[in-house]
N, C-alpha and C positions, 0 to 999 in steps of 0.2 A: 337301575330299576325305574320303570315308568311310574309316575304318580297316578293317582286315580283320575285326575282330569285329563292327563295326556292320552289315556286310553279312549277318550271320547272324541279325539280329533277325527274329523270326517274327511279332511283333505290334506295331502293328496289322496287320490283314489287308489290306494294300494291295499293289498291284503296278503296274508301269508299263503304260500302254496298249500294246496290241500294235500292231505295224506294220500289220496288217490293219485294225484299228479306225481307225487314222489315215487310211488310204486310203478307208475307208467314209465318214468325215466329209467328206473333200474331194469325194467323188463324190455326197454326199447319198443314199447307197444302203446299206442295212444287209444286203443279200444276200437269199438265199432261205432261208426258215425254216419249220419246222412250228410254227404258232402254238398254244400251249397254251390259248388262250381259245376260238377258233373251231374249232381242229383242222385247219384247212386248210394246205396247202403254199402259202406266200404270199410276196410281196415285202415288204421292210421299207423304207419311205421316211421322209422328214422326219427325217433324222439331224442333230440340232442339237448345239451344244456341251454342253448338259445332256442327256446320253444317257438319264438316268433318266426324264426327262419327255418324251422325243421317241421316235423310231424306231417309226413307226406301221405296223401291219399294214394293207395296202391292202384287205383283205376285211372285217375287223370293226372297224378303227380302234383296236385295242388298242395302247397304248404300252408302252414297256419295263417300267415299273413294274407294269402290268396283267399282263404275261406272267410276271413274277417271282412275283406273288401266285398266279396260276393254276397255275404249275408246282408250288408247295408245296401248293396245295389238292388237286390231282389225286393227288399222292403221298400226302397224308394220307388221302384217300378210299380209296385202294388199301389202306392199312394198316388202316383202320377197317372196311372192308367185305370185304376179300379179293378184290375185283373190280378187275382192271386196266383203267384208262381212260387216255386220252391228253390229253383236253381238257375244258374246262368244258361244252362242248356235250353231252357224254355224261352229265352229272350228272342229267338229267331222268329217267333210269331208276330212280333211288333214291327211290321213292315214300314210304318211311317215314322219310326222313332230313330233319331240320329244320336249315336254314341261316339264320342271321340276319346280314344285311349292313347295316352302319351307314351306307350311302349308297344312294340310290334312283335312280341314273343311271349311265351309262357302260357300256363293253363288258362288264365282269365282271357287272354287274347284268343287262344284256340277256340274257346266256346263262343265268344262274342263275334268272331269272324264269320259265323254262320248267318249273322244279321245282314239284311239287304242294304242297310244304310250305315254300316259300321265304318269308322275311320280310325286309322292308327298311324303313329309316326315314331321316329327316333330322332335324336339330335346327333348330327354328324360333324359339327364344328362350324366356325364362323366363315368358312370359305363357301358355304352354301346359303341360299336365301330360303325362307319359309315357303313351302310348297314344292320345292325341288324334289326330284326322285333320285335316290341313290341305290343302285342295284335293285330297283323295283320298289323300294320302301320310301315313303314320304318323309322328308326332313321338315321339322318344325322347330324354330326357336320360340319357346313359350313366352318370351318377352316381346315378340312381334308375330303373333299368329296370323296366318294368311286367310283364315275363314271370315266370312261376312258377319256383321253384327246380328245377334239373335238367331243364328243358324243351327245351333247345337242344343240338344235336349239334355245331355249329360256328358260331363267331362270326368275322366278317371286318371288319377296319378297315384302311383304307389312308390313312396320314398324317392321322389323326383325333385321336389322344390328346394331341398337343402343343397342341391348341386347347381342351382341357378344363381348367377351373380347378383341379379336384382329380383328376388323372388316376388316382392309385392307388385312390381311392374307386371310380372307374369300373372299374378292373381287378378290384376286389373284387366288384362287381356282375356282371361277366362271369363270374367264377369261380362265383358263386352260381347263375346261370341255366344254366350248362353242366352236362350230365350227366357222370357219371364216365367218363373216357376221352375226353371232348370236347376240342376244340381251339379256341383263339383264334389265328388266323393274322393277322398284322398287320405293317405297316411304320410307322416313325416316324423323324424325323430323329435320328440316333444318332451320338454322338461316341465313337469307339472308343478314343481316347487320354485321355479324361477319366474320372476315378473317380466324380465327383459329377455329378448333373444340373445343367444350367444354368437356374436359375429366372429368368425374364424378367418375369413378372407373377404376382401372387397375389391372391386375394380376402381382404378383411378380415372382421372378425366380422359386419359389416352387409351383406356381399355386394358391397361396392364393390371395384373393381379398383385395386390398387396396383401401379404400374409400377416395377420394380426396375432396368430398363434401358430403353434406347430402344425404343419399341414396334415390334414386327415383325409383319407381316401376310402371310398366304399367300392366294392366289387362292381364291375360294369361290363356288360356284354359287348360293347363297342370299343372301349379303350382298355388295352391290356394292363396299363398302369393303374387303372381304377379311375373313379370320378371324384374330383376334389369336392370336399364339403365346404360350402361358403357360410352356412348358418345352421345352428341347432335352435329350434324354435321354443319359445316360452309362452307365457300367458299374453305377452305383447301381441302375438299373432292373432288372437281372438279379437283384440281391440282394433288392430289394423284391418282385418277382414270386415268388421262392422263399419269402419270408416269408408271402405270401398263400396259398401252397400249390401254385403252378404248378411244373411241370418244363419249363423253357424251352430250346428249341433255337434256335440262331442259324445261319441259312444265308447264306453268301456265294455268290451265284449269278453265273455267267459262262459262257454257252454260246451260241455263234453259231448252233448248230443250232436253238435255240428263239428266236432273235432277241434274246437277252439279252446286252447289251453293256455295257462299262464297269465301273468299280470300285464305284460306289455302288449295290450291288444286294443289300442285306441285308434278309432277311425273317425274322421271328420266328414260332415256333410254340410257344405256351404250352399245355401239356397239363395237364388236371385229372386226377390219378390216380384 
């Protein structure tokens, strides 16, 4: 039984699932929502146990994590441009704005690809150099991005940096290519209760992978075996980003109106001053 004082703990930012969310899970129905990806008033279906990776918009196919990213993107765009928008579908009006997305498929990519200065890439392995084209898709190693300094307004990455051998080198590269005032909007597996990152694998001096813990893989559209997880991030990440130069905001999103359900809805916005 919790003591009276334990009930007042404000961190980590967790809360019990609402009764409404429990009923939605049982009914496999996430309600009616305004999807911040496609902008439509839509139905939310496919409500699984892992709310973060399910809850699909029946119109554009965006899941919960896509809508979390989209909501932060459109609000960042409002702050940067002074133009109020509600969904990624409206981003095409910004003809002089450059977004670089670190993936080249999915609902977020589909909407942003309407922009005239949209860039996207995948990682195809160390046999390619950043900027190469593989079957028409740009390859980028985020540890050595091929773009010029200060050439990008916004960088997007959704559960990517945990798969990078040296993720903070990649954060430094993102900082380099962003213009002043630019944003890196991203999600990563994040342990709110841990001070230090959880290192699971590291490269040695020869570039070979050294496993520190049982290998963990996440699903990957490029590699059938999945993508190896090098690091699960803790509060250390916020300190390291500050040392690089970012001012990082952490958003815990939960809004049935936008079809954003569950506790695991943290999106980071790292701003280059």
